[in-house]
Each structure stands twice: as C-alpha cells, then as structure tokens.
ZADO-1210 file (C-alpha; in nm, 4 decimals, padded with zeros to 6 digits):
<atoms>
<atom x="-02.0221" y="-01.4451" z="02.9135" code="UNK" pos="1"/>
<atom x="-02.0889" y="-01.2017" z="02.6271" code="UNK" pos="2"/>
<atom x="-01.8937" y="-00.8817" z="02.6723" code="UNK" pos="3"/>
<atom x="-02.0216" y="-00.5460" z="02.5524" code="UNK" pos="4"/>
<atom x="-01.9358" y="-00.1831" z="02.6118" code="UNK" pos="5"/>
<atom x="-02.2015" y="00.0255" z="02.7859" code="UNK" pos="6"/>
<atom x="-02.2676" y="00.3858" z="02.6955" code="UNK" pos="7"/>
<atom x="-02.4074" y="00.4732" z="03.0381" code="UNK" pos="8"/>
<atom x="-02.1972" y="00.6415" z="03.3069" code="UNK" pos="9"/>
<atom x="-02.2324" y="00.5363" z="03.6668" code="UNK" pos="10"/>
<atom x="-02.3965" y="00.8695" z="03.7486" code="UNK" pos="11"/>
<atom x="-02.6619" y="00.7977" z="03.4813" code="UNK" pos="12"/>
<atom x="-02.5424" y="01.0764" z="03.2535" code="UNK" pos="13"/>
<atom x="-02.5244" y="00.9552" z="02.8974" code="UNK" pos="14"/>
<atom x="-02.2166" y="00.9281" z="02.6843" code="UNK" pos="15"/>
<atom x="-02.1517" y="00.8090" z="02.3309" code="UNK" pos="16"/>
<atom x="-01.8439" y="00.7451" z="02.1252" code="UNK" pos="17"/>
<atom x="-01.8360" y="00.9362" z="01.7970" code="UNK" pos="18"/>
<atom x="-01.6335" y="00.7594" z="01.5293" code="UNK" pos="19"/>
<atom x="-01.5296" y="00.8342" z="01.1753" code="UNK" pos="20"/>
<atom x="-01.3721" y="00.6297" z="00.8949" code="UNK" pos="21"/>
<atom x="-01.0545" y="00.8156" z="00.8009" code="UNK" pos="22"/>
<atom x="-00.7208" y="00.7779" z="00.6230" code="UNK" pos="23"/>
<atom x="-00.9005" y="00.6708" z="00.3057" code="UNK" pos="24"/>
<atom x="-00.7097" y="00.8901" z="00.0612" code="UNK" pos="25"/>
<atom x="-00.5064" y="00.6800" z="-00.1831" code="UNK" pos="26"/>
<atom x="-00.2276" y="00.8845" z="-00.3420" code="UNK" pos="27"/>
<atom x="-00.4056" y="01.1220" z="-00.5836" code="UNK" pos="28"/>
<atom x="-00.7539" y="00.9910" z="-00.4958" code="UNK" pos="29"/>
<atom x="-00.8428" y="01.2326" z="-00.2176" code="UNK" pos="30"/>
<atom x="-01.1091" y="01.1249" z="00.0306" code="UNK" pos="31"/>
<atom x="-01.2423" y="01.3245" z="00.3263" code="UNK" pos="32"/>
<atom x="-01.1071" y="01.6083" z="00.5377" code="UNK" pos="33"/>
<atom x="-00.9318" y="01.4151" z="00.8114" code="UNK" pos="34"/>
<atom x="-00.7448" y="01.7099" z="00.9648" code="UNK" pos="35"/>
<atom x="-01.0717" y="01.8958" z="01.0201" code="UNK" pos="36"/>
<atom x="-01.2734" y="01.5938" z="01.1327" code="UNK" pos="37"/>
<atom x="-01.0281" y="01.4587" z="01.3884" code="UNK" pos="38"/>
<atom x="-01.0814" y="01.7229" z="01.6627" code="UNK" pos="39"/>
<atom x="-01.4556" y="01.6468" z="01.6622" code="UNK" pos="40"/>
<atom x="-01.4467" y="01.2687" z="01.7164" code="UNK" pos="41"/>
<atom x="-01.3425" y="01.0341" z="01.9967" code="UNK" pos="42"/>
<atom x="-01.2410" y="00.7306" z="01.7901" code="UNK" pos="43"/>
<atom x="-01.1390" y="00.6657" z="01.4325" code="UNK" pos="44"/>
<atom x="-01.1088" y="00.3743" z="01.1933" code="UNK" pos="45"/>
<atom x="-00.8064" y="00.4016" z="00.9648" code="UNK" pos="46"/>
<atom x="-00.8032" y="00.2450" z="00.6185" code="UNK" pos="47"/>
<atom x="-00.5375" y="-00.0233" z="00.5785" code="UNK" pos="48"/>
<atom x="-00.4512" y="-00.0029" z="00.2089" code="UNK" pos="49"/>
<atom x="-00.7034" y="-00.2386" z="00.0488" code="UNK" pos="50"/>
<atom x="-00.9786" y="00.0174" z="-00.0227" code="UNK" pos="51"/>
<atom x="-00.7870" y="00.3350" z="00.0556" code="UNK" pos="52"/>
<atom x="-00.4970" y="00.4471" z="00.2680" code="UNK" pos="53"/>
<atom x="-00.1581" y="00.4842" z="00.1058" code="UNK" pos="54"/>
<atom x="00.1423" y="00.4584" z="00.3435" code="UNK" pos="55"/>
<atom x="00.1936" y="00.8323" z="00.3903" code="UNK" pos="56"/>
<atom x="-00.1771" y="00.8938" z="00.4425" code="UNK" pos="57"/>
<atom x="-00.1874" y="00.6212" z="00.7086" code="UNK" pos="58"/>
<atom x="00.1144" y="00.7686" z="00.8856" code="UNK" pos="59"/>
<atom x="-00.0280" y="01.1215" z="00.8761" code="UNK" pos="60"/>
<atom x="-00.3650" y="00.9989" z="01.0053" code="UNK" pos="61"/>
<atom x="-00.2005" y="00.8214" z="01.2983" code="UNK" pos="62"/>
<atom x="-00.0166" y="01.1421" z="01.3889" code="UNK" pos="63"/>
<atom x="-00.3427" y="01.3388" z="01.3705" code="UNK" pos="64"/>
<atom x="-00.5145" y="01.0887" z="01.5982" code="UNK" pos="65"/>
<atom x="-00.2303" y="01.1099" z="01.8495" code="UNK" pos="66"/>
<atom x="-00.2365" y="01.4902" z="01.8417" code="UNK" pos="67"/>
<atom x="-00.6097" y="01.5036" z="01.9179" code="UNK" pos="68"/>
<atom x="-00.6110" y="01.2033" z="02.1563" code="UNK" pos="69"/>
<atom x="-00.8474" y="01.0070" z="01.9354" code="UNK" pos="70"/>
<atom x="-00.8710" y="00.6308" z="01.9867" code="UNK" pos="71"/>
<atom x="-00.7461" y="00.4362" z="01.6840" code="UNK" pos="72"/>
<atom x="-00.8790" y="00.1258" z="01.5143" code="UNK" pos="73"/>
<atom x="-00.8095" y="-00.0626" z="01.1920" code="UNK" pos="74"/>
<atom x="-01.0572" y="-00.0415" z="00.9035" code="UNK" pos="75"/>
<atom x="-00.9843" y="-00.3418" z="00.6776" code="UNK" pos="76"/>
<atom x="-01.1802" y="-00.4307" z="00.3666" code="UNK" pos="77"/>
<atom x="-01.2031" y="-00.6728" z="00.0813" code="UNK" pos="78"/>
<atom x="-00.9040" y="-00.6248" z="-00.1557" code="UNK" pos="79"/>
<atom x="-01.1020" y="-00.3824" z="-00.3734" code="UNK" pos="80"/>
<atom x="-00.9158" y="-00.0574" z="-00.4403" code="UNK" pos="81"/>
<atom x="-01.0962" y="-00.0081" z="-00.7698" code="UNK" pos="82"/>
<atom x="-01.4406" y="00.0151" z="-00.6073" code="UNK" pos="83"/>
<atom x="-01.3400" y="00.1610" z="-00.2696" code="UNK" pos="84"/>
<atom x="-01.4147" y="-00.1679" z="-00.0955" code="UNK" pos="85"/>
<atom x="-01.7842" y="-00.1460" z="-00.1728" code="UNK" pos="86"/>
<atom x="-01.8110" y="-00.4536" z="-00.3985" code="UNK" pos="87"/>
<atom x="-01.8805" y="-00.7913" z="-00.2378" code="UNK" pos="88"/>
<atom x="-01.6099" y="-01.0506" z="-00.3021" code="UNK" pos="89"/>
<atom x="-01.6544" y="-01.4230" z="-00.2452" code="UNK" pos="90"/>
<atom x="-01.3246" y="-01.5288" z="-00.0864" code="UNK" pos="91"/>
<atom x="-01.2304" y="-01.8545" z="00.0787" code="UNK" pos="92"/>
<atom x="-01.2000" y="-01.8434" z="00.4570" code="UNK" pos="93"/>
<atom x="-00.8225" y="-01.8789" z="00.4265" code="UNK" pos="94"/>
<atom x="-00.7905" y="-01.5915" z="00.1801" code="UNK" pos="95"/>
<atom x="-01.0205" y="-01.3610" z="00.3736" code="UNK" pos="96"/>
<atom x="-00.8385" y="-01.4245" z="00.6990" code="UNK" pos="97"/>
<atom x="-00.5012" y="-01.3662" z="00.5323" code="UNK" pos="98"/>
<atom x="-00.6276" y="-01.0360" z="00.3887" code="UNK" pos="99"/>
<atom x="-00.7505" y="-00.9252" z="00.7304" code="UNK" pos="100"/>
<atom x="-00.4306" y="-01.0269" z="00.9101" code="UNK" pos="101"/>
<atom x="-00.2197" y="-00.8433" z="00.6536" code="UNK" pos="102"/>
<atom x="-00.4160" y="-00.5190" z="00.6892" code="UNK" pos="103"/>
<atom x="-00.4492" y="-00.5199" z="01.0675" code="UNK" pos="104"/>
<atom x="-00.0848" y="-00.6132" z="01.1205" code="UNK" pos="105"/>
<atom x="00.0326" y="-00.3405" z="00.8818" code="UNK" pos="106"/>
<atom x="-00.1645" y="-00.0709" z="01.0632" code="UNK" pos="107"/>
<atom x="-00.0689" y="-00.2071" z="01.4042" code="UNK" pos="108"/>
<atom x="00.2992" y="-00.1985" z="01.3078" code="UNK" pos="109"/>
<atom x="00.2817" y="00.1588" z="01.1825" code="UNK" pos="110"/>
<atom x="00.0841" y="00.2639" z="01.4891" code="UNK" pos="111"/>
<atom x="00.3444" y="00.1074" z="01.7203" code="UNK" pos="112"/>
<atom x="00.6217" y="00.3059" z="01.5533" code="UNK" pos="113"/>
<atom x="00.4270" y="00.6257" z="01.6240" code="UNK" pos="114"/>
<atom x="00.3555" y="00.5240" z="01.9839" code="UNK" pos="115"/>
<atom x="-00.0179" y="00.4970" z="01.9108" code="UNK" pos="116"/>
<atom x="-00.2058" y="00.1994" z="02.0636" code="UNK" pos="117"/>
<atom x="-00.4515" y="00.0106" z="01.8428" code="UNK" pos="118"/>
<atom x="-00.7818" y="-00.0509" z="02.0211" code="UNK" pos="119"/>
<atom x="-01.0267" y="-00.2031" z="01.7775" code="UNK" pos="120"/>
<atom x="-01.1132" y="-00.3304" z="01.4311" code="UNK" pos="121"/>
<atom x="-01.4108" y="-00.2195" z="01.2246" code="UNK" pos="122"/>
<atom x="-01.4646" y="-00.3830" z="00.8834" code="UNK" pos="123"/>
<atom x="-01.5265" y="-00.1536" z="00.5875" code="UNK" pos="124"/>
<atom x="-01.7904" y="-00.1296" z="00.3178" code="UNK" pos="125"/>
<atom x="-01.9062" y="-00.4495" z="00.1506" code="UNK" pos="126"/>
<atom x="-01.7249" y="-00.6629" z="00.4071" code="UNK" pos="127"/>
<atom x="-01.9073" y="-00.4847" z="00.6903" code="UNK" pos="128"/>
<atom x="-02.2474" y="-00.5161" z="00.5234" code="UNK" pos="129"/>
<atom x="-02.1951" y="-00.8825" z="00.4364" code="UNK" pos="130"/>
<atom x="-02.0755" y="-00.9747" z="00.7853" code="UNK" pos="131"/>
<atom x="-02.3793" y="-00.7988" z="00.9320" code="UNK" pos="132"/>
<atom x="-02.6082" y="-01.0608" z="00.7771" code="UNK" pos="133"/>
<atom x="-02.3784" y="-01.3643" z="00.7314" code="UNK" pos="134"/>
<atom x="-02.2946" y="-01.5360" z="01.0606" code="UNK" pos="135"/>
<atom x="-02.0224" y="-01.7625" z="00.9180" code="UNK" pos="136"/>
<atom x="-01.8458" y="-01.4676" z="00.7552" code="UNK" pos="137"/>
<atom x="-01.8796" y="-01.2659" z="01.0744" code="UNK" pos="138"/>
<atom x="-01.7214" y="-01.5491" z="01.2742" code="UNK" pos="139"/>
<atom x="-01.4222" y="-01.5512" z="01.0387" code="UNK" pos="140"/>
<atom x="-01.3766" y="-01.1767" z="01.0936" code="UNK" pos="141"/>
<atom x="-01.4176" y="-01.2148" z="01.4697" code="UNK" pos="142"/>
<atom x="-01.1617" y="-01.4964" z="01.4876" code="UNK" pos="143"/>
<atom x="-00.8953" y="-01.2796" z="01.3229" code="UNK" pos="144"/>
<atom x="-00.9715" y="-00.9834" z="01.5481" code="UNK" pos="145"/>
<atom x="-00.9412" y="-01.2154" z="01.8459" code="UNK" pos="146"/>
<atom x="-00.5913" y="-01.3158" z="01.7300" code="UNK" pos="147"/>
<atom x="-00.4855" y="-00.9524" z="01.7725" code="UNK" pos="148"/>
<atom x="-00.6626" y="-00.9146" z="02.1100" code="UNK" pos="149"/>
<atom x="-00.8600" y="-00.6126" z="01.9878" code="UNK" pos="150"/>
<atom x="-01.2229" y="-00.5019" z="02.0202" code="UNK" pos="151"/>
<atom x="-01.4696" y="-00.5784" z="01.7408" code="UNK" pos="152"/>
<atom x="-01.6708" y="-00.2769" z="01.6234" code="UNK" pos="153"/>
<atom x="-01.9738" y="-00.3737" z="01.4169" code="UNK" pos="154"/>
<atom x="-02.3406" y="-00.3155" z="01.3519" code="UNK" pos="155"/>
<atom x="-02.5595" y="-00.3356" z="01.6591" code="UNK" pos="156"/>
<atom x="-02.8034" y="-00.6277" z="01.6739" code="UNK" pos="157"/>
<atom x="-02.6408" y="-00.7944" z="01.3712" code="UNK" pos="158"/>
<atom x="-02.4747" y="-01.1257" z="01.2918" code="UNK" pos="159"/>
<atom x="-02.1461" y="-00.9584" z="01.3840" code="UNK" pos="160"/>
<atom x="-02.2687" y="-00.9151" z="01.7397" code="UNK" pos="161"/>
<atom x="-02.3744" y="-01.2816" z="01.7500" code="UNK" pos="162"/>
<atom x="-02.0371" y="-01.3890" z="01.6089" code="UNK" pos="163"/>
<atom x="-01.8506" y="-01.1913" z="01.8739" code="UNK" pos="164"/>
<atom x="-02.0594" y="-01.3601" z="02.1406" code="UNK" pos="165"/>
<atom x="-01.9885" y="-01.6986" z="01.9797" code="UNK" pos="166"/>
<atom x="-01.6092" y="-01.6561" z="02.0025" code="UNK" pos="167"/>
<atom x="-01.6291" y="-01.4621" z="02.3336" code="UNK" pos="168"/>
<atom x="-01.4843" y="-01.1437" z="02.1843" code="UNK" pos="169"/>
<atom x="-01.5664" y="-00.7998" z="02.3291" code="UNK" pos="170"/>
<atom x="-01.8057" y="-00.6255" z="02.0919" code="UNK" pos="171"/>
<atom x="-01.8782" y="-00.2557" z="02.0428" code="UNK" pos="172"/>
<atom x="-02.2263" y="-00.1914" z="01.9057" code="UNK" pos="173"/>
<atom x="-02.2310" y="00.0646" z="01.6254" code="UNK" pos="174"/>
<atom x="-02.5100" y="00.2753" z="01.4811" code="UNK" pos="175"/>
<atom x="-02.4993" y="00.5297" z="01.2001" code="UNK" pos="176"/>
<atom x="-02.5733" y="00.8985" z="01.2066" code="UNK" pos="177"/>
<atom x="-02.5549" y="00.9518" z="00.8306" code="UNK" pos="178"/>
<atom x="-02.7168" y="00.6375" z="00.6870" code="UNK" pos="179"/>
<atom x="-03.0775" y="00.5277" z="00.6454" code="UNK" pos="180"/>
<atom x="-03.1956" y="00.1938" z="00.7834" code="UNK" pos="181"/>
<atom x="-03.4226" y="-00.0735" z="00.6380" code="UNK" pos="182"/>
<atom x="-03.7075" y="-00.2247" z="00.8399" code="UNK" pos="183"/>
<atom x="-03.4751" y="-00.5192" z="00.9123" code="UNK" pos="184"/>
<atom x="-03.2224" y="-00.2916" z="01.0825" code="UNK" pos="185"/>
<atom x="-02.9628" y="-00.3146" z="00.8049" code="UNK" pos="186"/>
<atom x="-02.8276" y="-00.0164" z="00.6129" code="UNK" pos="187"/>
<atom x="-03.0258" y="00.0941" z="00.3113" code="UNK" pos="188"/>
<atom x="-02.8062" y="00.0151" z="00.0055" code="UNK" pos="189"/>
<atom x="-02.6185" y="00.3157" z="-00.1257" code="UNK" pos="190"/>
<atom x="-02.7835" y="00.2889" z="-00.4682" code="UNK" pos="191"/>
<atom x="-03.1222" y="00.3616" z="-00.3088" code="UNK" pos="192"/>
<atom x="-03.2616" y="00.7167" z="-00.2723" code="UNK" pos="193"/>
<atom x="-03.1728" y="00.8857" z="00.0579" code="UNK" pos="194"/>
<atom x="-02.9423" y="00.6022" z="00.1630" code="UNK" pos="195"/>
<atom x="-02.6883" y="00.8611" z="00.2770" code="UNK" pos="196"/>
<atom x="-02.8248" y="01.1298" z="00.5064" code="UNK" pos="197"/>
<atom x="-02.6802" y="01.4774" z="00.4592" code="UNK" pos="198"/>
<atom x="-02.9566" y="01.6953" z="00.6050" code="UNK" pos="199"/>
<atom x="-02.8289" y="01.8287" z="00.9384" code="UNK" pos="200"/>
<atom x="-03.1658" y="01.8165" z="01.1127" code="UNK" pos="201"/>
<atom x="-03.2319" y="01.4560" z="01.0051" code="UNK" pos="202"/>
<atom x="-02.8876" y="01.3406" z="01.1144" code="UNK" pos="203"/>
<atom x="-02.9217" y="01.5108" z="01.4528" code="UNK" pos="204"/>
<atom x="-03.2740" y="01.3737" z="01.5036" code="UNK" pos="205"/>
<atom x="-03.1709" y="01.0174" z="01.4177" code="UNK" pos="206"/>
<atom x="-02.8633" y="01.0360" z="01.6387" code="UNK" pos="207"/>
<atom x="-03.0501" y="01.1706" z="01.9411" code="UNK" pos="208"/>
<atom x="-03.3191" y="00.9044" z="01.8991" code="UNK" pos="209"/>
<atom x="-03.0534" y="00.6320" z="01.8963" code="UNK" pos="210"/>
<atom x="-02.8546" y="00.7639" z="02.1917" code="UNK" pos="211"/>
<atom x="-03.1420" y="00.8745" z="02.4139" code="UNK" pos="212"/>
<atom x="-03.4193" y="00.6309" z="02.3250" code="UNK" pos="213"/>
<atom x="-03.2445" y="00.3335" z="02.1674" code="UNK" pos="214"/>
<atom x="-03.4355" y="00.3448" z="01.8425" code="UNK" pos="215"/>
<atom x="-03.4289" y="00.4744" z="01.4870" code="UNK" pos="216"/>
<atom x="-03.6882" y="00.5199" z="01.2158" code="UNK" pos="217"/>
<atom x="-03.6394" y="00.3212" z="00.8952" code="UNK" pos="218"/>
<atom x="-03.6711" y="00.4577" z="00.5420" code="UNK" pos="219"/>
<atom x="-04.0259" y="00.3134" z="00.5401" code="UNK" pos="220"/>
<atom x="-04.1127" y="00.4782" z="00.8729" code="UNK" pos="221"/>
<atom x="-04.0776" y="00.1599" z="01.0727" code="UNK" pos="222"/>
<atom x="-03.9358" y="00.1767" z="01.4258" code="UNK" pos="223"/>
<atom x="-03.6093" y="-00.0124" z="01.4798" code="UNK" pos="224"/>
<atom x="-03.4641" y="-00.0827" z="01.8246" code="UNK" pos="225"/>
<atom x="-03.0931" y="00.0053" z="01.8327" code="UNK" pos="226"/>
<atom x="-02.8709" y="00.0049" z="02.1408" code="UNK" pos="227"/>
<atom x="-02.5362" y="00.1541" z="02.0438" code="UNK" pos="228"/>
<atom x="-02.2022" y="00.2276" z="02.2070" code="UNK" pos="229"/>
<atom x="-02.0624" y="00.4240" z="01.9138" code="UNK" pos="230"/>
<atom x="-02.2088" y="00.6418" z="01.6423" code="UNK" pos="231"/>
<atom x="-02.0496" y="00.6699" z="01.2973" code="UNK" pos="232"/>
<atom x="-02.0278" y="00.9584" z="01.0535" code="UNK" pos="233"/>
<atom x="-01.8549" y="00.8488" z="00.7334" code="UNK" pos="234"/>
<atom x="-01.5477" y="01.0535" z="00.6511" code="UNK" pos="235"/>
<atom x="-01.6365" y="01.0518" z="00.2815" code="UNK" pos="236"/>
<atom x="-01.9888" y="01.1894" z="00.3314" code="UNK" pos="237"/>
<atom x="-01.9781" y="01.5178" z="00.1438" code="UNK" pos="238"/>
<atom x="-02.0662" y="01.7379" z="00.4422" code="UNK" pos="239"/>
<atom x="-01.9185" y="01.5204" z="00.7171" code="UNK" pos="240"/>
<atom x="-01.7559" y="01.8209" z="00.8863" code="UNK" pos="241"/>
<atom x="-02.0854" y="02.0081" z="00.9145" code="UNK" pos="242"/>
<atom x="-02.2621" y="01.6935" z="01.0363" code="UNK" pos="243"/>
<atom x="-02.0071" y="01.6375" z="01.3119" code="UNK" pos="244"/>
<atom x="-02.0234" y="01.9999" z="01.4221" code="UNK" pos="245"/>
<atom x="-02.4030" y="01.9807" z="01.4407" code="UNK" pos="246"/>
<atom x="-02.3879" y="01.6557" z="01.6368" code="UNK" pos="247"/>
<atom x="-02.1367" y="01.7908" z="01.8875" code="UNK" pos="248"/>
<atom x="-02.3570" y="02.0964" z="01.9478" code="UNK" pos="249"/>
<atom x="-02.6696" y="01.8825" z="01.9857" code="UNK" pos="250"/>
<atom x="-02.5002" y="01.6396" z="02.2244" code="UNK" pos="251"/>
<atom x="-02.3731" y="01.9261" z="02.4389" code="UNK" pos="252"/>
<atom x="-02.7207" y="02.0799" z="02.4513" code="UNK" pos="253"/>
<atom x="-02.8676" y="01.7466" z="02.5657" code="UNK" pos="254"/>
<atom x="-02.5993" y="01.6696" z="02.8239" code="UNK" pos="255"/>
<atom x="-02.4489" y="01.3816" z="02.6254" code="UNK" pos="256"/>
<atom x="-02.0742" y="01.3385" z="02.6663" code="UNK" pos="257"/>
<atom x="-01.8618" y="01.2344" z="02.3698" code="UNK" pos="258"/>
<atom x="-01.6013" y="00.9865" z="02.4890" code="UNK" pos="259"/>
<atom x="-01.4154" y="00.6883" z="02.3415" code="UNK" pos="260"/>
<atom x="-01.5927" y="00.3596" z="02.4137" code="UNK" pos="261"/>
<atom x="-01.2905" y="00.1963" z="02.5780" code="UNK" pos="262"/>
<atom x="-01.2454" y="00.4782" z="02.8310" code="UNK" pos="263"/>
</atoms>
C-alpha cells in the first residue's frame, strides 16, 4: 500500500509542516540566514557538501536544529558546487546512487554525533526538478533513500511520488510557498520572470490556497490541484526571513498549526 503523510489532525484542525533548505553556506560563499530562519520552521533540509555545506556549517546547522527542535533531513544534490547544484548532470545509475549514499551517510554520521535523528531526504535543485519529471531517475533516488530507512520528501503529484509508491517508500508531498508553478504543476524555471516569489502577499495567498483548498494558480493563471504535507521556503530566497514571518502570522490567523510532518 502507498504510504503518505496526512496534514489533517483527527479533530479536523489543519496543520502543515514548514520546511527550509539550510546549511548551504560553503566556506566564504555565504548563503541564507539559518540562525534567524530556524525558529520559524518545523523541518529543515541540510546541504550535504555537493552544492553547499562545508563541514563546520553542517555541524552548526545541526546544533541550531537541535536547539529549536526542528526535524532534520538530508538535502543531497548533483556534484555541482560551481553552480549550486542547479545544473542538470547526466550520471549513470551507479554514479548517482554512490553520490547520494555518500552525502546522506555523511550527514547522518554527523547528525548521530550531535544526537540529532535524521528523518528524511529531499533532493536539491536540478536533481529535484529532474526527478519530478523522470520516473526512472526518481526510482533511483527512492531506492537509495529506502536503503537508509528514511522518508522521501518530493514534489506533490510528481514522478517522485509515483516512484515512492513503486518501491513502497513513505512519501511526503511538498509544495512551494516562494516559487511559481507551470500549468503542468512543475516549478517555473528560475530563468523565467517571476519564477521566485518574493512579494509577501502573493506568497501568503499561494500558501493558504495550497493548505486550505489544495490548489495553486500557475504563472498563466491556470488552476493546479496540489495536496501537500509540507510547504517550502528556500533559505536562499532574498527575503526568506520576512516570508516565513508573514506565513507564520497568516497560519496563526487562520487556525493552521505548524508542525513537523512526522509528528
């Protein structure tokens, strides 16, 4: 049977997990404001060194997550430090799986030393976008995640969800607060106008529509059905802190609880 995580409480009050990609600084290449973002989220995805995340940054991010009781996941990517993991790479199945195992195991080992449990894996950047539309690639990702007995976080209603079902892996359906969608339900490429949403009112409106009504509006004004368990704000979005603060206020006003998806 296909396993999924529901965002409905037994008393019918709504809840949603709020996640952020963090730990993406790489030595002198500073990315995001993790210390400020962490108190506002319920789960995080920590870079594993292949697109960002130097050893000290990873360690500091794990300690921040533990301090604020934020659920931790691995955020592996293609081996693409130069382009922040946002360039597609055609790797053999063996090479891709080795890259994923290396990254997940490294983060899991560091997390264990800090007494922080690892709950999930969410692919990053070009790997995420490719797996969302390529079933065979998504299956390869799912098979590695299954080896670690972790949850698979990926795009709702995508090939990743189908791949998780195929290998009988628990899947967490993700939607995006700060990204525009195409009519096909995929993310609008970052080189397109308005691909990244930074307007507070638009981000809040899209997020409430997803959580409360299970839909979003595409960049071409098409209606897209989206059922999500977790909502992402990218840590490297320029005003991520303000977006998260606005979302937390809006969720509180609408009686929506922010809680990690595995709780």
